[in-house]
TORKE-452692 format. One record per residue (C-alpha): x, y, z; residue in one letter. Coordinates in nm, 4 decimals, always signed. Layout:
<nodes>
xx,yy,zz,code
X,Y,Z,A
...
</nodes>
This chain:
<nodes>
xx,yy,zz,code
+12.9113,+9.6250,+9.8501,M
+12.8344,+9.8871,+10.1152,D
+12.5011,+9.9190,+10.2925,E
+12.3672,+10.1886,+10.0601,R
+12.4420,+9.9836,+9.7486,E
+12.2916,+9.6761,+9.9132,A
+11.9663,+9.8628,+9.9799,L
+11.9538,+9.9961,+9.6233,I
+12.0076,+9.6412,+9.4954,D
+11.7312,+9.5165,+9.7270,R
+11.5021,+9.7876,+9.5911,Q
+11.5701,+9.6648,+9.2363,H
+11.4832,+9.3090,+9.3427,Q
+11.1515,+9.4223,+9.4895,L
+11.0737,+9.6248,+9.1779,E
+11.1416,+9.3228,+8.9576,T
+10.9136,+9.1036,+9.1697,A
+10.6344,+9.3631,+9.1664,R
+10.6652,+9.4228,+8.7928,H
+10.4502,+9.1123,+8.7340,I
+10.1586,+9.2720,+8.9187,E
+10.1750,+9.6190,+8.7671,E
+10.0004,+9.5524,+8.4309,P
+9.6929,+9.4273,+8.6195,I
+9.7153,+9.7184,+8.8625,W
+9.7132,+9.9639,+8.5729,R
+9.3944,+9.8079,+8.4429,E
+9.2415,+9.8127,+8.7903,L
+9.3430,+10.1746,+8.8429,A
+9.1887,+10.2719,+8.5081,A
+8.8594,+10.1163,+8.6179,L
+8.8380,+10.1949,+8.9900,W
+9.0926,+10.4691,+9.0730,R
+9.1781,+10.6615,+8.7543,P
+9.3752,+10.9236,+8.9487,D
+9.6076,+10.6626,+9.0994,D
+9.7911,+10.5099,+8.8026,R
+10.1417,+10.6126,+8.9032,D
+10.3332,+10.2892,+8.9664,F
+10.6787,+10.4272,+8.8919,D
+10.8383,+10.7209,+9.0729,A
+10.9808,+10.8424,+8.7404,R
+10.6555,+10.8067,+8.5450,E
+10.4776,+11.1106,+8.4020,R
+10.1239,+11.1415,+8.2670,H
+10.0513,+11.3945,+7.9942,D
+9.6744,+11.3518,+7.9830,R
+9.3767,+11.3112,+8.2140,R
+9.3424,+10.9692,+8.3705,D
+8.9642,+10.9375,+8.3285,D
+8.9441,+10.9719,+7.9493,D
+8.8563,+10.6020,+7.9018,D
+8.5584,+10.5972,+8.1370,I
+8.2211,+10.5575,+7.9629,F
+8.0224,+10.4277,+8.2615,D
+8.0735,+10.5396,+8.6237,S
+7.9292,+10.2287,+8.7889,T
+8.2770,+10.0997,+8.8925,P
+8.3575,+10.4348,+9.0553,L
+8.0271,+10.4387,+9.2419,Y
+8.0719,+10.0759,+9.3504,A
+8.4143,+10.1474,+9.5009,L
+8.2843,+10.4627,+9.6729,D
+7.9993,+10.2640,+9.8263,D
+8.2426,+9.9925,+9.9359,F
+8.4767,+10.2454,+10.0995,A
+8.1921,+10.4384,+10.2620,G
+8.0196,+10.1254,+10.3878,G
+8.3356,+9.9660,+10.5252,M
+8.4358,+10.2952,+10.6879,F
+8.0962,+10.3340,+10.8537,G
+8.0903,+9.9756,+10.9759,M
+8.4500,+9.9387,+11.0902,S
+8.6044,+10.2743,+11.1975,V
+8.3078,+10.5091,+11.2223,N
+8.4153,+10.8115,+11.4328,P
+8.0560,+10.8611,+11.5503,A
+8.0566,+10.5323,+11.7426,T
+8.2965,+10.3207,+11.9448,R
+8.4409,+10.0546,+11.7175,W
+8.6896,+9.8803,+11.9473,F
+8.7577,+9.8162,+12.3130,E
+9.0528,+9.6770,+12.5053,F
+9.0233,+9.3500,+12.6908,G
+9.2366,+9.0906,+12.8694,A
+9.3337,+8.7345,+12.7846,E
+9.1469,+8.6144,+13.0928,D
+8.7782,+8.6972,+13.0304,P
+8.6915,+8.6681,+13.3986,D
+8.9634,+8.9169,+13.4906,F
+8.8394,+9.1554,+13.2189,A
+8.4946,+9.1511,+13.3827,R
+8.6417,+9.2635,+13.7157,W
+8.5164,+9.6187,+13.7633,Q
+8.8528,+9.7970,+13.8181,P
+8.9926,+9.6181,+13.5127,A
+8.6871,+9.7070,+13.3025,R
+8.7118,+10.0721,+13.3995,E
+9.0847,+10.0943,+13.3223,W
+9.0430,+9.9195,+12.9856,L
+8.7631,+10.1611,+12.8994,Y
+8.9765,+10.4635,+12.9934,Q
+9.2738,+10.3313,+12.7938,A
+9.0526,+10.2928,+12.4875,A
+8.9333,+10.6519,+12.5323,N
+9.2950,+10.7730,+12.5155,V
+9.3447,+10.5914,+12.1842,V
+9.0160,+10.7318,+12.0512,Y
+9.1350,+11.0816,+12.1392,S
+9.4625,+11.0241,+11.9523,S
+9.2635,+10.9518,+11.6356,C
+9.0600,+11.2733,+11.6568,S
+9.1058,+11.5328,+11.3786,P
+9.2763,+11.7677,+11.6238,A
+9.5626,+11.5200,+11.6686,V
+9.5875,+11.3135,+11.3507,S
+9.4360,+11.2545,+11.0064,R
+9.3348,+10.8964,+11.0753,F
+8.9675,+10.9398,+10.9914,Y
+9.0462,+11.1548,+10.6855,Q
+9.2869,+10.8934,+10.5515,M
+9.0832,+10.5815,+10.6332,S
+8.8450,+10.6029,+10.3308,P
+9.1435,+10.6095,+10.0952,Q
+9.2987,+10.3204,+10.2888,W
+8.9806,+10.1143,+10.2456,I
+8.9406,+10.2144,+9.8802,A
+9.2885,+10.0788,+9.8023,N
+9.1891,+9.7561,+9.9754,L
+8.8810,+9.7228,+9.7554,G
+9.0468,+9.8171,+9.4285,A
+9.3842,+9.6412,+9.4643,F
+9.3318,+9.3852,+9.7426,G
+9.5646,+9.5526,+9.9948,H
+9.6091,+9.8979,+10.1430,G
+9.9281,+10.0222,+10.3147,P
+9.8739,+10.2691,+10.6003,F
+10.1600,+10.4507,+10.7752,Y
+10.1575,+10.6049,+11.1228,Q
+10.4379,+10.7919,+11.2947,E
+10.4879,+11.0294,+11.5854,E
+10.6385,+11.3330,+11.4129,T
+10.6736,+11.5312,+11.7364,E
+10.5458,+11.4963,+12.0941,P
+10.1673,+11.5035,+12.0870,G
+10.1391,+11.4991,+11.7071,T
+10.0772,+11.1820,+11.5084,L
+10.1045,+11.1411,+11.1322,M
+9.8603,+10.9001,+10.9660,D
+9.8897,+10.8505,+10.5905,V
+9.7243,+10.6078,+10.3484,A
+10.0162,+10.5280,+10.1195,L
+9.9539,+10.5032,+9.7440,P
+9.9850,+10.1489,+9.6130,I
+10.2457,+10.2534,+9.3581,G
+10.4877,+10.3734,+9.6265,Q
+10.5048,+10.0501,+9.8283,V
+10.7110,+9.7372,+9.7584,Y
+10.6544,+9.4308,+9.9773,L
+10.8017,+9.0948,+10.0679,D
+10.7053,+8.8245,+10.3183,R
+10.8968,+8.5938,+10.5485,D
+10.8701,+8.2142,+10.5578,A
+10.5589,+8.2366,+10.7775,A
+10.3796,+8.4624,+10.5297,G
+10.4102,+8.7824,+10.7365,N
+10.5359,+9.1079,+10.5904,Y
+10.9004,+9.1507,+10.6895,D
+11.0218,+9.3945,+10.4190,T
+10.8481,+9.7158,+10.3191,I
+11.0116,+9.9668,+10.0866,H
+10.8594,+10.2992,+9.9962,R
+10.9727,+10.4833,+9.6838,K
+10.8464,+10.8351,+9.6200,Y
+10.9513,+11.1616,+9.4585,K
+10.9882,+11.5074,+9.6113,R
+11.0937,+11.8515,+9.4951,K
+11.4232,+11.9856,+9.6250,G
+11.2624,+12.2113,+9.8865,R
+11.0434,+11.9238,+10.0079,Q
+11.3503,+11.7033,+10.0524,V
+11.5134,+11.9764,+10.2613,R
+11.1951,+12.0175,+10.4668,Q
+11.1874,+11.6448,+10.5460,Q
+11.5578,+11.5836,+10.6157,F
+11.6931,+11.9292,+10.7062,G
+12.0693,+11.9715,+10.7080,D
+12.1290,+11.6024,+10.6411,R
+12.0906,+11.6662,+10.2667,V
+12.2740,+11.9195,+10.0460,P
+12.1347,+12.2724,+10.0537,S
+12.1750,+12.3243,+9.6780,N
+11.9005,+12.0832,+9.5658,L
+11.7011,+12.2124,+9.2685,D
+11.3521,+12.3164,+9.3762,D
+11.2149,+12.2507,+9.0255,K
+11.3495,+11.8975,+8.9982,R
+11.1947,+11.5750,+9.1253,D
+11.4245,+11.3632,+9.3412,Y
+11.3524,+10.9959,+9.4049,V
+11.3658,+10.9029,+9.7759,C
+11.3318,+10.5582,+9.9334,C
+11.2619,+10.4264,+10.2792,Q
+11.3582,+10.0664,+10.3563,A
+11.1853,+9.9058,+10.6567,I
+11.2938,+9.5534,+10.7463,R
+11.3406,+9.3261,+11.0456,K
+11.6518,+9.3908,+11.2541,N
+11.8709,+9.0777,+11.2467,P
+12.0916,+9.2186,+11.5261,D
+11.8075,+9.3232,+11.7580,F
+11.9040,+9.3295,+12.1261,R
+11.6373,+9.4111,+12.3813,L
+11.7312,+9.7198,+12.5819,G
+12.0159,+9.8260,+12.3533,A
+12.0489,+10.1938,+12.2636,L
+11.9887,+10.3276,+11.9150,G
+11.8570,+10.1306,+11.6169,P
+12.0048,+9.8077,+11.7526,R
+11.7527,+9.8121,+12.0347,G
+11.4546,+9.8246,+11.7976,K
+11.3020,+9.5213,+11.6248,P
+11.2568,+9.7084,+11.2960,W
+11.5239,+9.8981,+11.1021,L
+11.4463,+10.1985,+10.8841,S
+11.6822,+10.3600,+10.6344,T
+11.6213,+10.6595,+10.4099,Y
+11.8323,+10.6708,+10.0938,F
+11.8127,+10.8071,+9.7411,S
+11.9560,+10.6955,+9.4058,P
+11.9612,+11.0661,+9.3096,D
+12.1165,+11.2101,+9.6290,I
+12.4319,+11.0273,+9.7375,K
+12.4569,+11.2132,+10.0677,D
+12.1111,+11.0951,+10.1777,L
+12.1561,+10.7898,+10.3991,F
+11.9798,+10.8007,+10.7375,I
+11.9434,+10.5004,+10.9679,N
+11.6766,+10.4642,+11.2338,G
+11.4323,+10.2112,+11.3706,G
+11.0889,+10.1330,+11.5114,Y
+10.9625,+9.9411,+11.8106,Y
+10.6661,+9.8230,+11.6019,E
+10.6099,+9.7918,+11.2288,L
+10.4819,+10.1388,+11.1298,P
+10.3078,+10.0263,+10.8084,V
+9.9802,+9.8382,+10.8474,H
+9.8642,+9.6341,+10.5487,I
+9.5208,+9.4712,+10.5547,P
+9.4639,+9.2206,+10.2754,T
+9.1356,+9.1026,+10.1268,W
+9.2311,+8.7674,+9.9734,D
+9.5903,+8.6464,+10.0143,D
+9.7608,+8.4453,+9.7417,R
+10.0121,+8.1704,+9.8097,E
+10.3608,+8.2653,+9.6965,G
+10.2783,+8.6328,+9.6354,S
+10.3319,+8.9361,+9.8553,A
+10.0312,+9.1061,+9.6962,Y
+9.6688,+9.0097,+9.7556,A
+9.3554,+9.0096,+9.5427,R
+9.0452,+9.2136,+9.6140,G
+8.6941,+9.2822,+9.4880,P
+8.8496,+9.4881,+9.2079,G
+9.0237,+9.1780,+9.0713,H
+8.7015,+8.9784,+9.0829,N
+8.5006,+9.2411,+8.8954,A
+8.7735,+9.3456,+8.6489,R
+8.6349,+9.1512,+8.3512,A
+8.2790,+9.2769,+8.4123,D
+8.3978,+9.6367,+8.4436,A
+8.6047,+9.6175,+8.1247,Q
+8.3136,+9.4676,+7.9310,Q
+8.0813,+9.7356,+8.0685,L
+8.3110,+10.0165,+7.9498,Q
+8.3360,+9.8653,+7.6012,E
+7.9603,+9.8060,+7.5798,M
+7.8830,+10.1604,+7.6906,E
+8.1298,+10.2952,+7.4361,R
+7.9387,+10.1006,+7.1691,S
+7.6097,+10.2396,+7.2990,H
+7.7433,+10.5935,+7.2694,I
+7.8528,+10.5244,+6.9120,V
+7.5131,+10.3725,+6.8331,A
+7.3375,+10.6756,+6.9783,A
+7.5549,+10.9035,+6.7664,Q
+7.4674,+10.7031,+6.4549,Y
+7.0988,+10.7344,+6.5440,T
+7.1135,+11.1071,+6.6131,A
+7.3567,+11.1960,+6.3337,E
+7.3611,+10.9161,+6.0745,P
+7.6106,+10.9357,+5.7838,P
+7.4750,+11.0983,+5.4676,L
+7.5099,+10.9184,+5.1346,L
+7.5734,+11.1597,+4.8472,L
+7.6002,+11.1122,+4.4716,E
+7.8527,+11.3899,+4.4235,E
+8.1032,+11.5519,+4.6544,E
+7.9805,+11.9055,+4.5899,N
+7.6109,+11.8413,+4.6582,V
+7.6193,+11.9084,+5.0361,L
+7.8617,+11.9767,+5.3179,S
+7.8286,+11.8943,+5.6900,A
+7.7508,+12.2582,+5.7607,A
+7.4328,+12.2311,+5.5473,D
+7.2757,+11.9734,+5.7831,L
+7.0781,+12.1992,+6.0140,Q
+6.7190,+12.1841,+6.1443,P
+6.4640,+12.3390,+5.9043,A
+6.7303,+12.3855,+5.6355,A
+6.6413,+12.3729,+5.2634,L
+6.8815,+12.1264,+5.0993,L
+6.9009,+12.2146,+4.7298,Y
+7.0460,+11.9658,+4.4864,G
+6.9383,+11.6542,+4.6777,T
+6.6562,+11.5669,+4.4320,M
+6.6815,+11.5136,+4.0543,S
+6.4322,+11.6552,+3.8031,D
+6.2743,+11.3111,+3.7884,A
+6.2195,+11.3074,+4.1645,G
+6.5009,+11.0691,+4.2449,K
+6.6896,+11.1242,+4.5711,Q
+7.0499,+11.2238,+4.5206,K
+7.1246,+11.2038,+4.9002,A
+7.0148,+10.9590,+5.1703,A
+7.1018,+10.8769,+5.5322,F
+7.2756,+10.5502,+5.6110,L
+7.0569,+10.3401,+5.8395,E
+7.2260,+10.0974,+6.0792,K
+6.9575,+9.8531,+6.1771,K
+6.9868,+9.6629,+6.4994,G
+6.8209,+9.6254,+6.8378,Q
+7.0021,+9.7483,+7.1460,L
+6.7590,+9.5913,+7.3934,T
+6.9666,+9.2786,+7.4449,L
+7.2887,+9.4773,+7.4717,S
+7.1365,+9.7122,+7.7287,L
+7.0221,+9.4144,+7.9350,Q
+7.3745,+9.2727,+7.9251,Q
+7.5110,+9.6068,+8.0438,S
+7.2766,+9.5990,+8.3401,E
+7.3928,+9.2453,+8.4191,Q
+7.7517,+9.3682,+8.4225,R
+7.6553,+9.6499,+8.6597,R
+7.4832,+9.4039,+8.8919,A
+7.7907,+9.1782,+8.8910,A
+8.0145,+9.4730,+8.9823,I
+7.7865,+9.5745,+9.2675,R
+7.7807,+9.2169,+9.3960,T
+8.1616,+9.1937,+9.3931,A
+8.1802,+9.5026,+9.6147,F
+7.8981,+9.3834,+9.8458,H
+7.6815,+9.6741,+9.7321,F
+7.3657,+9.5697,+9.9193,N
+7.5465,+9.5340,+10.2506,L
+7.7229,+9.8690,+10.2150,M
+7.4059,+10.0524,+10.1110,Q
+7.2196,+9.9283,+10.4183,I
+7.5006,+10.0483,+10.6419,A
+7.5162,+10.3900,+10.4770,M
+7.1404,+10.4511,+10.4551,Q
+7.0623,+10.3266,+10.8087,R
+7.3686,+10.4025,+11.0232,P
+7.1657,+10.3891,+11.3462,Q
+7.0324,+10.0396,+11.2751,M
+7.0721,+9.8032,+11.5661,T
+7.3065,+9.5102,+11.5386,A
+7.0098,+9.2722,+11.5652,T
+6.8401,+9.4317,+11.2638,E
+7.1664,+9.4355,+11.0747,F
+7.2278,+9.0676,+11.1461,L
+6.8763,+8.9682,+11.0450,G
+6.9085,+9.1463,+10.7104,L
+7.2603,+9.0426,+10.6129,Q
+7.3633,+8.7411,+10.8202,E
+7.4320,+8.5180,+10.5195,E
+7.6329,+8.7874,+10.3410,T
+7.8442,+8.8437,+10.6508,L
+7.9167,+8.4738,+10.6760,K
+8.0620,+8.4890,+10.3254,L
+8.2625,+8.8006,+10.4127,M
+8.3881,+8.6697,+10.7477,A
+8.7306,+8.5431,+10.6251,P
+8.7992,+8.8747,+10.4525,N
+8.6910,+9.0766,+10.7554,L
+8.9228,+8.8794,+10.9822,V
+9.2195,+8.9587,+10.7560,R
+9.1233,+9.3265,+10.7534,V
+9.1090,+9.3339,+11.1336,Q
+9.4251,+9.1327,+11.1960,V
+9.6423,+9.2764,+10.9192,G
+9.5265,+9.6358,+10.9433,G
+9.3305,+9.7515,+11.2463,L
+9.4932,+9.5291,+11.5094,S
+9.8477,+9.6264,+11.4165,S
+9.7435,+9.9928,+11.3942,F
+9.5843,+9.9921,+11.7416,L
+9.8726,+9.7963,+11.8940,T
+10.1296,+10.0479,+11.7705,R
+9.9089,+10.3417,+11.8681,R
+9.8733,+10.2027,+12.2204,Y
+10.2510,+10.1543,+12.2514,R
+10.3267,+10.5047,+12.1211,I
+10.0900,+10.6589,+12.3751,L
+10.2209,+10.4355,+12.6527,E
+10.5813,+10.5395,+12.5849,R
+10.4680,+10.9030,+12.5827,A
+10.3183,+10.8598,+12.9308,G
+9.9630,+10.9337,+12.8185,K
+9.8063,+10.6055,+12.9239,M
+9.6384,+10.5894,+13.2680,P
+9.8316,+10.3756,+13.5175,P
+9.6858,+10.0241,+13.5211,P
+9.5787,+9.8473,+13.8419,P
+9.8575,+9.6463,+14.0071,P
+9.6684,+9.3282,+13.9201,E
+9.7450,+9.3997,+13.5521,F
+10.1118,+9.3107,+13.6024,A
+10.2250,+9.0482,+13.3504,N
+9.8826,+9.0491,+13.1866,R
+9.8400,+9.1109,+12.8170,R
+9.5935,+9.3683,+12.6805,V
+9.3842,+9.2416,+12.3904,T
+9.1734,+9.4178,+12.1262,I
+8.8012,+9.3545,+12.0929,E
+8.6103,+9.5000,+11.7977,Y
+8.2623,+9.6362,+11.8609,I
+8.1944,+9.8070,+11.5274,S
+7.8721,+9.7048,+11.3485,P
+8.0630,+9.4494,+11.1418,L
+8.2208,+9.3045,+11.4545,A
+7.8949,+9.3186,+11.6467,K
+7.7068,+9.1110,+11.3956,V
+7.9793,+8.8494,+11.4244,Q
+7.9352,+8.8340,+11.8048,R
+7.5688,+8.9109,+11.8479,I
+7.4639,+8.5691,+11.7190,A
+7.5938,+8.4241,+12.0462,E
+7.3945,+8.6732,+12.2523,G
+7.0849,+8.6141,+12.0447,R
+7.1271,+8.2386,+12.0935,G
+7.1323,+8.2861,+12.4719,V
+6.8078,+8.4847,+12.4596,L
+6.6453,+8.2211,+12.2379,Q
+6.7553,+7.9472,+12.4794,L
+6.6061,+8.1371,+12.7717,Q
+6.2772,+8.1787,+12.5858,A
+6.2723,+7.8079,+12.5004,A
+6.3373,+7.7064,+12.8616,L
+6.0628,+7.9379,+12.9842,E
+5.8153,+7.7754,+12.7468,S
+5.9218,+7.4324,+12.8748,M
+5.8972,+7.5494,+13.2360,A
+5.5208,+7.5896,+13.1972,V
+5.4846,+7.2132,+13.2350,T
+5.8070,+7.1449,+13.4264,D
+5.9332,+7.4370,+13.6420,P
+6.2470,+7.2406,+13.7279,G
+6.3830,+7.3129,+13.3799,V
+6.4787,+7.6617,+13.4974,R
+6.7435,+7.5066,+13.7212,D
+6.9535,+7.4317,+13.4111,W
+6.9804,+7.8002,+13.3167,F
+7.2849,+7.9933,+13.4489,N
+7.1517,+8.3475,+13.4629,G
+7.4826,+8.5065,+13.5703,D
+7.6722,+8.3595,+13.2779,K
+7.3918,+8.4462,+13.0371,A
+7.3899,+8.8102,+13.1511,A
+7.7638,+8.8346,+13.0900,S
+7.7424,+8.6871,+12.7398,V
+7.4485,+8.9077,+12.6377,V
+7.6207,+9.2182,+12.7748,S
+7.9379,+9.1500,+12.5762,E
+7.7329,+9.0899,+12.2630,A
+7.5349,+9.4129,+12.2820,F
+7.7543,+9.6714,+12.4566,T
+8.1016,+9.7344,+12.5952,A
+8.0154,+10.0117,+12.8429,V
+8.1736,+9.8940,+13.1701,P
+7.9077,+10.0411,+13.3994,D
+7.6173,+9.8430,+13.2509,I
+7.6902,+9.5341,+13.4622,L
+7.7985,+9.5530,+13.8253,R
+8.1232,+9.4138,+13.9548,D
+8.1130,+9.0568,+14.0902,D
+8.1844,+9.1814,+14.4426,R
+7.8980,+9.4297,+14.4233,D
+7.6653,+9.1573,+14.2992,V
+7.7664,+8.9309,+14.5876,R
+7.7171,+9.2151,+14.8361,A
+7.3721,+9.2960,+14.6953,I
+7.2703,+8.9313,+14.7050,R
+7.3996,+8.8961,+15.0594,Q
+7.2029,+9.2037,+15.1617,Q
+6.8916,+9.0673,+14.9931,K
+6.9432,+8.7331,+15.1669,A
+6.9743,+8.9083,+15.5027,Q
+6.6606,+9.1118,+15.4344,Q
+6.4762,+8.7981,+15.3310,A
+6.5924,+8.6214,+15.6470,Q
+6.4860,+8.9163,+15.8626,Q
+6.1484,+8.9258,+15.6909,E
+6.1096,+8.5515,+15.7433,M
+6.2007,+8.5850,+16.1119,Q
+5.9578,+8.8722,+16.1454,L
+5.6885,+8.6693,+15.9752,A
+5.7616,+8.3749,+16.2024,Q
+5.7503,+8.6058,+16.5043,A
+5.4171,+8.7447,+16.3888,E
+5.2826,+8.3949,+16.3380,R
+5.4129,+8.2963,+16.6835,G
+5.2502,+8.6010,+16.8408,A
+4.9299,+8.5101,+16.6633,G
+4.9400,+8.1583,+16.7980,V
+5.0028,+8.2868,+17.1517,I
+4.7171,+8.5329,+17.1185,A
+4.4854,+8.2610,+16.9950,N
+4.5836,+8.0308,+17.2827,V
+4.5311,+8.3126,+17.5297,S
+4.1904,+8.3943,+17.3820,H
+4.0940,+8.0293,+17.3961,A
+4.2001,+7.9995,+17.7614,A
+4.0090,+8.3150,+17.8474,Q
+3.6986,+8.1882,+17.6712,A
+3.7216,+7.8546,+17.8501,A
+3.7528,+8.0305,+18.1852,S
+3.4500,+8.2462,+18.1141,L
+3.2529,+7.9434,+18.0086,S
+3.3393,+7.7606,+18.3275,Q
+3.2374,+8.0625,+18.5325,Q
+2.8964,+8.0752,+18.3620,R
+2.8408,+7.7051,+18.4302,G
+2.8698,+7.7368,+18.8128,R
+2.5433,+7.7565,+19.0212,P
+2.4763,+8.0889,+19.1781,Q
</nodes>
């Protein structure tokens, strides 16, 4: 079996493993993302995908989730991450702080709309996470200075994990018209491809078992990438990546499965019940507005005769007996409507509606206000947020940094950065509320010590003001110029100490001069007194 056949066989294995998930995904897509039901590259849909929707609450809930998470995690209007160092003390050193800040600015610039579509694609990325539990995101440098960021549809991606639970195999299967295939691969595919036909293309990304650091070509890259097609035999292109180019945050991982669960899974039953209940309500309303008409004979009336202010002849007998009557369906909808509202509330809760609404309605809210309003909710969300950061944002930023570094766009680091590892620190509202509790605790401790110092001033000696200032600064802001460098602080304190010493010496000199003056005045007075006491 050659390499192409081996990859096609591997693709079939991944499709078989994913086939178990697809029935649930179709239900989830029908509820949350009706335009994203394509889970087979050869599938075709002959009707609209939103025909089964009777209540839009699930769509609104997912939109609020995506908008809230976007605003609180990757909001382009605010800084949502900074670079740091493994040694916190070194990261506080002013030259290091300034370089880390400048490096982060370069990455921010690479995400701007003029360079990439990161911010345009992020809401779709987050929406897939909410609806399906995971969201693949692909980034690539298509040409020098241009970066491609794409939120991949769930149906295109096939996954597998290694023994440690990390993604080590990612296949993408998609379809393209003949001209699109030629645009992507150029002269490496036949020129006679039919522009009206859909061709299935695949990309297989997997770990490189023969990786050799420093080797040329694909062998020198930790990740292999191969494009191939079951429809185009001549398409077989090998390449590689220095970092995994697909970033997959997960909401709630499942043991033994490559695919996670998300809020959409949790609210699936409520959303399905809501759609069925609202369908029944529509039917009930139709019965109320246009009830069936009971007739004695077929030729008495037709549907066209039922109009406002119409005269319906033949519906009464000579004896005054009705020959036609409306069918009444008795029943109270109050309880059913209450149950529908309960289902809506459950859906909103699954997607953390209250938290997302606060973030969207008050984007300028301080982290302290945000924490006070939603601290308990964030505690419940903390495990999910960590997986989103580690599986999605951290890998994205790491690869982005490396791409820019290889392109020579990063500022040269200080020599002291040699052999030091750059870390990622999140400062988005969601990350801030996770860190600000520590800063708030420091301020509360200081206030408590001050109240105790009223009766015992020595209590203040326990408080380390320098350390407290550092912790509070990290909790509330990442701007490097807010706090001075340690050397500057020492110089200022030394200068203040010298000034205080000079002032003390001056004060001592003044007191000494005063004493001398007093002694002199006393001696002069005594001399005058003696002179007055002599006989003339």
